[in-house]
N, C-alpha and C positions, 0 to 999 in steps of 0.2 A: 436398696442400692441398685436393683435391677433397672429402675426407671432412670437412674443417672447414666447407666450404660446405654440405654435406648436413646436418651437425649443427646449423648455425645455422638453416637452413630448418626443420628438425624442431622445434627449440626455439621458434622464432617461431610455428610452427603450433600447437604444444602450448599456448603462452601465449595465443594467440587463442581456442583452444577453451575454456580455463579461464575467460577473461574472458567468453565467450559464455554458459557455464553459470552463472556468477555473475550475469550480467545477467538471465537467465531466472528465477533464484531471487529476485532483487530484484523483478522485475516481478510475480511471483506473490505475494510478501509485500505489495507495495503494493496489489494488488487486495484482499487480505484486510483490510488496514488501512482501505482506502477503504470497504469494506462495513461494517466496524465503526463508522466515523465516520458513515456514512449512517444506520445504525440508531440510534446515540446522538442524532443530530440530530433524527430523527423522534420519538424518545422525549421529548426536551426540548421540542419543539414541542407535542406532545400534553400534556405536563405544564403548559406555559405556558397553553395553552387552558383546561385544567381549573382552573388557578389564577385565570384571568381570570373564568371562570364563577362560581367560588366567591366571588370578591370582589364581583361584581355582585349575587349573591344576598345577601351580607352587607350590602351597601350599601342594598339595597332594604328591609331589615328596620328 
């Protein structure tokens, strides 16, 4: 019965290691996604500013 306890502990430890690795991969992917969202948000803000400037120039004519 001792070997069953050792096997259970080893399987639980392996499961926790796999979950830890998946959590690290997820964290890295979230960082990449957040960087992409930040860049897109900045580009949209810049485009909205240019559109507002163009509208102001067109309205002044």
